[in-house]
C-alpha positions in Angstrom: 86.6 67.6 108.0 84.7 67.4 104.7 85.1 63.6 104.8 83.7 63.3 108.3 87.0 62.3 109.9 86.5 63.4 113.6 90.1 63.7 114.7 93.7 63.8 113.7 96.8 62.6 115.6 99.8 64.8 115.4 103.4 63.4 115.4 106.3 65.9 114.8 109.4 65.5 112.8 112.3 67.3 114.5 115.5 67.8 112.5 118.4 66.1 114.2 120.3 69.3 114.7 117.4 70.6 116.9 117.4 67.5 119.2 119.4 66.8 122.3 119.7 63.9 124.8 117.1 65.4 127.1 114.5 66.1 124.4 114.2 69.7 125.5 112.4 70.7 122.3 109.3 68.9 123.6 109.0 71.8 126.2 109.2 74.6 123.6 105.7 76.1 123.2 106.8 77.0 119.6 107.7 73.4 118.6 106.1 71.9 115.5 103.3 70.0 117.3 102.2 73.0 119.3 102.2 75.3 116.2 100.2 72.8 114.2 97.6 72.4 117.0 97.1 76.2 117.2 96.8 76.4 113.4 94.3 73.5 113.2 92.2 74.8 116.0 92.0 78.3 114.4 91.0 76.9 111.0 88.8 74.0 112.2 87.6 74.5 115.8 85.5 71.3 115.8 88.3 69.0 114.6 89.5 66.8 117.4 93.3 67.0 117.9 95.3 64.1 119.5 98.8 65.0 120.7 101.6 62.5 120.9 103.3 62.8 124.3 106.7 61.0 124.2 110.3 62.2 123.8 111.4 59.9 121.0 110.9 62.6 118.3 112.9 65.1 120.3 115.9 63.0 121.5 119.1 62.2 119.7 119.1 58.6 121.0 115.5 57.8 119.9 114.2 56.6 123.2 110.9 57.8 124.6 112.5 59.1 127.8 115.6 60.6 129.2 118.7 58.4 129.8 120.4 58.3 133.2 123.3 55.9 133.8 122.6 54.1 130.6 118.9 53.4 131.3 115.6 55.2 130.7 114.8 57.1 133.9 111.1 56.6 134.4 110.5 59.3 137.1 112.6 62.0 135.3 110.8 61.3 132.1 107.3 61.5 133.7 108.1 64.9 135.0 108.9 66.1 131.5 105.9 64.4 130.0 103.6 66.3 132.4 105.0 69.6 131.3 104.8 68.5 127.6 101.1 67.6 128.1 100.2 70.9 129.6 101.9 72.8 126.8 100.0 70.8 124.2 96.7 71.2 125.9 97.3 75.0 126.1 98.0 75.0 122.4 94.6 73.4 121.6 95.2 69.7 121.8 91.9 68.0 122.9 93.3 64.6 123.8 96.7 63.9 125.3 98.1 60.5 124.0 101.1 59.4 126.0 102.8 56.8 123.8 106.0 56.6 126.0 104.9 53.6 128.2 106.5 55.0 131.4 104.9 53.7 134.6 102.6 56.1 136.4 102.5 58.7 133.7 98.7 58.7 133.2 98.0 59.7 136.9 100.8 62.3 136.8 99.6 63.9 133.5 96.0 64.0 134.8 97.1 65.8 138.0 99.2 68.2 136.0 96.4 69.1 133.6 93.9 69.5 136.4 96.3 71.7 138.3 96.3 74.1 135.3 92.5 74.0 135.0 92.6 71.8 131.9 90.1 69.4 133.3 88.4 69.0 129.9 91.5 67.7 128.2 91.1 63.9 127.7 93.8 61.2 128.0 94.1 58.4 125.5 96.6 56.1 127.0 98.8 53.8 124.8 98.0 51.2 127.5 99.1 48.1 125.6 101.9 49.2 123.3 104.1 46.3 122.3 107.8 46.1 121.5 107.0 45.5 117.8 108.9 45.1 114.6 106.0 46.9 112.7 107.1 50.5 113.7 110.1 50.7 111.3 108.5 52.9 108.6 107.3 55.4 111.2 110.6 55.6 112.9 112.3 56.2 109.5 109.8 59.0 108.8 110.3 60.8 112.2 114.0 59.8 112.8 113.3 58.0 116.1 115.3 54.8 115.6 117.0 53.9 118.8 120.8 54.0 118.9 121.4 57.0 116.8 124.2 58.2 119.2 124.8 54.8 120.9 123.5 56.0 124.3 121.0 54.1 126.5 119.5 50.7 126.0 119.7 49.0 122.6 115.9 48.8 122.2 112.6 49.7 123.9 111.8 46.3 125.3 112.4 47.6 128.9 109.3 49.7 128.8 107.2 48.4 125.9 105.1 45.2 126.2 106.4 41.7 125.5 104.5 40.5 122.3 104.1 37.0 123.9 102.5 38.2 127.1 98.8 39.0 127.0 98.3 39.0 130.7 101.0 41.7 131.3 99.3 43.9 128.7 95.9 43.6 130.5 97.6 44.5 133.8 99.0 47.6 132.2 95.6 48.6 130.8 94.0 48.1 134.3 96.6 50.4 135.8 96.1 53.1 133.3 92.4 53.0 133.8 92.8 53.2 137.5 95.1 56.2 137.0 92.4 58.1 135.1 92.7 57.3 131.4 89.6 58.3 129.5 90.3 55.8 126.7 92.9 53.2 126.0 94.7 51.9 123.0 96.2 48.7 121.7 99.2 49.1 119.3 99.9 47.5 116.8 96.6 46.4 115.4 96.3 43.2 113.3 99.0 41.2 115.2 97.2 41.9 118.4 93.5 41.5 117.6 93.2 39.0 120.5 94.5 41.7 122.9 92.1 44.3 121.5 89.2 41.9 122.0 90.2 41.0 125.6 90.7 44.7 126.5 87.3 45.8 125.1 85.5 42.8 126.7 87.1 42.9 130.1 87.2 46.7 130.7 84.4 48.2 128.6 86.3 51.5 128.4 86.4 53.3 124.9 89.1 51.2 123.2 91.2 52.3 120.2 93.6 50.5 118.0 96.5 51.8 116.0 97.1 50.3 112.6 100.7 51.1 112.5 103.1 52.1 109.7 104.4 48.5 109.1 100.8 47.2 108.7 100.0 50.0 106.3 103.2 49.5 104.4 102.7 45.7 103.9 99.3 46.3 102.4 100.5 49.1 100.1 103.6 47.1 99.0 101.3 44.2 98.0 98.9 46.6 96.3 101.8 48.1 94.3 103.0 44.7 93.3 99.5 43.8 92.0 99.0 41.1 94.7 96.1 42.7 96.6 93.2 45.0 95.7 93.7 48.2 97.6 90.1 49.0 98.7 89.2 45.4 99.5 92.3 44.7 101.6 92.1 48.1 103.3 88.5 47.7 104.4 88.9 44.0 105.4 91.7 45.0 107.8 89.7 47.9 109.2 86.6 45.8 109.6 88.7 43.3 111.6 89.4 46.0 114.2 85.7 46.8 114.5 84.8 43.2 114.7 87.4 42.7 117.6 85.7 45.6 119.5 87.5 48.8 118.6 85.6 52.0 119.2 88.0 53.9 117.0 90.9 53.3 114.7 94.1 55.3 114.1 95.1 54.5 110.5 97.1 56.0 107.6 94.2 54.8 105.5 91.8 57.3 107.1 91.3 59.5 104.1 91.0 56.6 101.6 88.6 54.7 103.9 86.5 57.8 104.5 86.1 58.5 100.8 85.2 55.0 100.1 82.6 54.9 102.9 81.1 58.2 101.8 80.8 57.0 98.2 79.1 53.7 99.2 
């Protein structure tokens, strides 16, 4: 808050012994994300809170949805995501951010929020989330690597975007906008600047980008080896997102970048 950072995005770490195949911990109003949201709102009412809505941090298998007959069940997952979104909004989350990539979840979540009178809660859709190799450090941190108990598909390619297919990504964005998303996101960032630019240019909706853990880790590894200057590389990457049209950036560099901008 003191650095002018307008919002934080919350992602929980759930110990494996507290997980199950259905991700039922996501529906516990006392889970870590809900407790954190309540605490942050009590301490800093003006801070924007973005809540991750997906089951991967609550399931033993690491998928973003529930598994039925060896596959991710889209409809069963969306039902759970709606209940999860309502719980988070009631805990103080300002912006629901479904990162699961299930079909139809934006419309269903919007309807569920409105039915509970939570009409002011926004939805930031992970509209173009690619099946990327750049998520590994995050998945290490939260324990969401797929295949922990060998159930379900071997990876997330059945519901995340094909890195080679820009047109498919734009169709997904268009559907999420039609379903009621208030803002959309492209994830990862630097490898998909072209997608970010196309989304912002073609739709004009507030467009965010997520500089993911692998992008951050690459820069930091090079910095620690003396190959790159930290501040220069950080700001050059963040500037690329703004140049491509991003209205906002989710980044692990937020505190460092805010300090540098404030000092300049």
